[in-house]
C-alpha positions as YAML, in Angstrom:
chain: A
units: angstrom
residues:
- id: 1
  name: MET
  ca: [-17.18, -87.25, -70.24]
- id: 2
  name: LYS
  ca: [-18.11, -83.77, -71.73]
- id: 3
  name: CYS
  ca: [-15.16, -82.06, -72.89]
- id: 4
  name: LEU
  ca: [-14.98, -78.30, -71.03]
- id: 5
  name: THR
  ca: [-15.54, -75.13, -72.96]
- id: 6
  name: VAL
  ca: [-14.74, -71.14, -73.11]
- id: 7
  name: LYS
  ca: [-17.47, -69.17, -74.86]
- id: 8
  name: ASN
  ca: [-18.93, -72.47, -75.98]
- id: 9
  name: THR
  ca: [-16.81, -72.65, -78.67]
- id: 10
  name: LEU
  ca: [-13.06, -73.43, -77.73]
- id: 11
  name: LYS
  ca: [-12.38, -76.23, -75.80]
- id: 12
  name: ILE
  ca: [-9.89, -76.09, -73.40]
- id: 13
  name: HIS
  ca: [-8.42, -79.65, -73.26]
- id: 14
  name: PHE
  ca: [-8.06, -82.66, -75.94]
- id: 15
  name: ARG
  ca: [-6.66, -85.84, -76.00]
- id: 16
  name: LYS
  ca: [-3.57, -85.32, -79.05]
- id: 17
  name: PRO
  ca: [-3.29, -88.56, -81.56]
- id: 18
  name: CYS
  ca: [-0.58, -90.10, -79.69]
- id: 19
  name: GLY
  ca: [-2.31, -90.42, -76.93]
- id: 20
  name: ARG
  ca: [-1.82, -87.84, -74.40]
- id: 21
  name: TYR
  ca: [-3.68, -85.04, -73.31]
- id: 22
  name: SER
  ca: [-3.41, -80.91, -73.78]
- id: 23
  name: VAL
  ca: [-4.53, -78.24, -71.64]
- id: 24
  name: SER
  ca: [-4.87, -75.31, -72.91]
- id: 25
  name: LEU
  ca: [-3.56, -72.29, -70.67]
- id: 26
  name: PRO
  ca: [-6.20, -70.57, -68.51]
- id: 27
  name: PHE
  ca: [-6.02, -66.69, -69.87]
- id: 28
  name: LYS
  ca: [-8.63, -64.46, -68.44]
- id: 29
  name: GLU
  ca: [-9.38, -61.32, -70.03]
- id: 30
  name: ASN
  ca: [-8.62, -57.93, -67.25]
- id: 31
  name: ILE
  ca: [-6.70, -59.25, -64.76]
- id: 32
  name: ASN
  ca: [-4.49, -57.12, -62.87]
- id: 33
  name: LEU
  ca: [-1.50, -59.42, -61.58]
- id: 34
  name: GLY
  ca: [-0.45, -56.36, -58.86]
- id: 35
  name: ASP
  ca: [2.63, -54.68, -58.50]
- id: 36
  name: SER
  ca: [5.14, -57.01, -59.50]
- id: 37
  name: ARG
  ca: [8.25, -54.87, -60.39]
- id: 38
  name: SER
  ca: [8.39, -53.77, -56.83]
- id: 39
  name: ILE
  ca: [8.67, -56.84, -55.58]
- id: 40
  name: SER
  ca: [10.26, -58.29, -58.03]
- id: 41
  name: SER
  ca: [13.08, -55.53, -57.51]
- id: 42
  name: LYS
  ca: [13.81, -56.23, -54.19]
- id: 43
  name: ARG
  ca: [14.45, -60.47, -55.40]
- id: 44
  name: LEU
  ca: [16.80, -58.77, -57.95]
- id: 45
  name: ASP
  ca: [18.58, -57.15, -54.81]
- id: 46
  name: GLN
  ca: [18.95, -60.02, -52.79]
- id: 47
  name: LEU
  ca: [20.05, -61.95, -55.76]
- id: 48
  name: TRP
  ca: [22.87, -59.54, -56.53]
- id: 49
  name: ARG
  ca: [24.32, -59.84, -52.40]
- id: 50
  name: ARG
  ca: [24.22, -62.97, -53.22]
- id: 51
  name: LEU
  ca: [25.71, -63.45, -56.45]
- id: 52
  name: ASP
  ca: [28.68, -60.76, -54.71]
- id: 53
  name: ARG
  ca: [29.19, -63.95, -52.34]
- id: 54
  name: ASP
  ca: [29.46, -67.03, -54.00]
- id: 55
  name: HIS
  ca: [31.29, -66.68, -56.93]
- id: 56
  name: LYS
  ca: [30.55, -70.11, -58.20]
- id: 57
  name: LEU
  ca: [26.89, -69.50, -58.05]
- id: 58
  name: ASN
  ca: [27.97, -65.95, -60.28]
- id: 59
  name: ASN
  ca: [29.13, -67.65, -62.85]
- id: 60
  name: LEU
  ca: [27.08, -70.37, -63.28]
- id: 61
  name: TYR
  ca: [24.02, -67.87, -63.33]
- id: 62
  name: ARG
  ca: [25.34, -65.68, -65.94]
- id: 63
  name: ASN
  ca: [26.00, -68.53, -67.96]
- id: 64
  name: PHE
  ca: [22.73, -69.16, -67.46]
- id: 65
  name: ILE
  ca: [21.27, -65.55, -68.56]
- id: 66
  name: GLU
  ca: [23.72, -65.47, -70.96]
- id: 67
  name: GLU
  ca: [22.02, -68.84, -72.97]
- id: 68
  name: TYR
  ca: [18.33, -67.77, -72.26]
- id: 69
  name: LEU
  ca: [19.30, -64.90, -74.16]
- id: 70
  name: SER
  ca: [21.13, -66.83, -76.82]
- id: 71
  name: LEU
  ca: [18.26, -68.93, -77.33]
- id: 72
  name: ASP
  ca: [15.89, -65.34, -77.56]
- id: 73
  name: HIS
  ca: [13.62, -67.12, -74.53]
- id: 74
  name: MET
  ca: [14.16, -63.00, -72.46]
- id: 75
  name: GLU
  ca: [15.40, -59.97, -74.20]
- id: 76
  name: GLN
  ca: [17.75, -57.34, -72.43]
- id: 77
  name: ILE
  ca: [15.79, -54.18, -71.32]
- id: 78
  name: THR
  ca: [17.59, -51.08, -71.80]
- id: 79
  name: ASN
  ca: [15.61, -48.42, -69.87]
- id: 80
  name: ILE
  ca: [13.56, -50.30, -67.64]
- id: 81
  name: ASP
  ca: [11.85, -46.72, -66.83]
- id: 82
  name: ASP
  ca: [10.69, -46.47, -70.09]
- id: 83
  name: ILE
  ca: [8.20, -50.04, -69.12]
- id: 84
  name: ALA
  ca: [4.63, -49.03, -67.30]
- id: 85
  name: SER
  ca: [3.96, -51.61, -65.02]
- id: 86
  name: GLU
  ca: [0.62, -52.10, -67.40]
- id: 87
  name: GLU
  ca: [2.67, -53.47, -69.66]
- id: 88
  name: GLY
  ca: [3.45, -57.04, -68.34]
- id: 89
  name: PHE
  ca: [4.37, -58.57, -65.19]
- id: 90
  name: PHE
  ca: [8.24, -58.37, -63.69]
- id: 91
  name: LEU
  ca: [8.83, -62.49, -62.67]
- id: 92
  name: PRO
  ca: [11.35, -62.56, -60.38]
- id: 93
  name: HIS
  ca: [13.89, -65.26, -60.21]
- id: 94
  name: HIS
  ca: [16.75, -66.91, -57.78]
- id: 95
  name: GLY
  ca: [18.91, -70.31, -58.55]
- id: 96
  name: VAL
  ca: [19.30, -73.32, -56.13]
- id: 97
  name: LEU
  ca: [22.94, -75.25, -56.35]
- id: 98
  name: ARG
  ca: [22.50, -78.89, -57.21]
- id: 99
  name: ALA
  ca: [25.58, -80.05, -55.32]
- id: 100
  name: GLY
  ca: [25.41, -83.81, -56.76]
- id: 101
  name: SER
  ca: [24.56, -82.70, -60.13]
- id: 102
  name: ARG
  ca: [26.95, -83.03, -62.86]
- id: 103
  name: SER
  ca: [25.27, -81.86, -65.84]
- id: 104
  name: ARG
  ca: [23.06, -78.92, -64.53]
- id: 105
  name: PRO
  ca: [24.71, -77.43, -60.94]
- id: 106
  name: LEU
  ca: [22.14, -74.85, -60.96]
- id: 107
  name: ARG
  ca: [18.62, -74.74, -61.51]
- id: 108
  name: VAL
  ca: [16.97, -71.30, -62.07]
- id: 109
  name: VAL
  ca: [13.71, -70.98, -60.08]
- id: 110
  name: PHE
  ca: [10.92, -68.43, -61.30]
- id: 111
  name: ASN
  ca: [8.60, -67.41, -59.22]
- id: 112
  name: GLY
  ca: [5.50, -66.54, -60.18]
- id: 113
  name: SER
  ca: [3.52, -66.56, -56.93]
...
């Protein structure tokens, strides 16, 4: 079986020494992801309304966001108007409560569709 290549120089998948396969992320140049800011803004408004109604979810979500910040998985933006849509992609997210879970009752879902 041949290894697939990109531009005949980069392998996009390979087998690690432990036996597992590793696949490169499928990056393309000059892609347009569309207007993610307006969609994400609408989803954020929906999330704020839901958090206002459900105090348990609100507390869990705030803890999750604080943890993400402390782990440097994201950074806080002070002025969103300074960021152009061409500079990145706004990723909407929402929380799902899992009633049966004691260790992680909240699962945050990032919606990249």
